N, C-alpha and C positions, 0 to 999 in steps of 0.2 A: 430484327435482326435482319442483316441484309444476304444478300444471294451470291455477294459479289466481295474480294478481297482485291484492294490493290497493293503492292510491293514495288518497292523502289529497289532496284537492283543496280547495283555498282561494280562495275567492272575492273581487274587488276593487269596490268603486266599483258601476258601476251593471251590473257582472256578478250582483255580491253583491245588487242590488235584485231584478235580472230572476230569480235562482234562488230569493228569498226564504232563502236560509240564507250565513251565512260562510262553514262549511264542511263536507265531509264524506267520508266513506269510500266508494268502489266498487272493488267486484269484477271483472275482468275477466278474461279466459282468458290463459296464458298468452303470450308474443309479440304481446300488442297491443300496440297504436302509438297515438301523440299522436293521430292520427286516431279510432281504435277510442273514447279516451277521450272527446272530444268531443262525438262520437254518442251516445255515454251519455248523459251529463251533459244534449244536449239534448233526447231521446228523457226523461229521466226529468220536468226541468222546463219542458218546453214550448215553444212557440214565439215567445214573449218570451224568452229566453235563448239560442235557437236563430240569434235574428235579431241579438243584442247577440254571437255566438259567432265570428260571420264577420268581425267586426274585432278579434279578438283578438288579443294577443301571450301567451306561453306561458313560462313557467318552469319547470323541473324540476330541485327542487332547488337553486334559486336561480339557474342556468344560462338564458340567454334560446337558447329553442328555435324555428331557423325552419324544419324540415323537419317537417311533421305525421305523416311516415312513420318518424318515431322511436322504436324499442322503448322500451318504460316496464318498469324493472324492480319487481320486488316491494319498497314500502314506502316510494318515491319520493313526495316531494310535489309538487303541478302548481298552479303559479300562474296563475289567469286573470285578466290584465288587460285590460278594454278600454282604446282610448286616451282619454289626457287631455286637458284643455284647461288654460290657466294656463298660465305662467310664473314 
């Protein structure tokens, strides 16, 4: 068993603008949670993204996740979705 998990993070709309990139791979310790991933990307991209993340929802492999305590598996795709306006 590996001591790391790799997560593909994709940013959308305001999160993409705040991060300055469309997607990236991040490495986290085995057993890492969604909260750990959010903290890592906030630290990497600064205050602007950190502020956006407080209002974001997340998809893991296309499934909405409400609990930031959700553990991440190696190779998952994490979508960062800020609130969308419009109708």
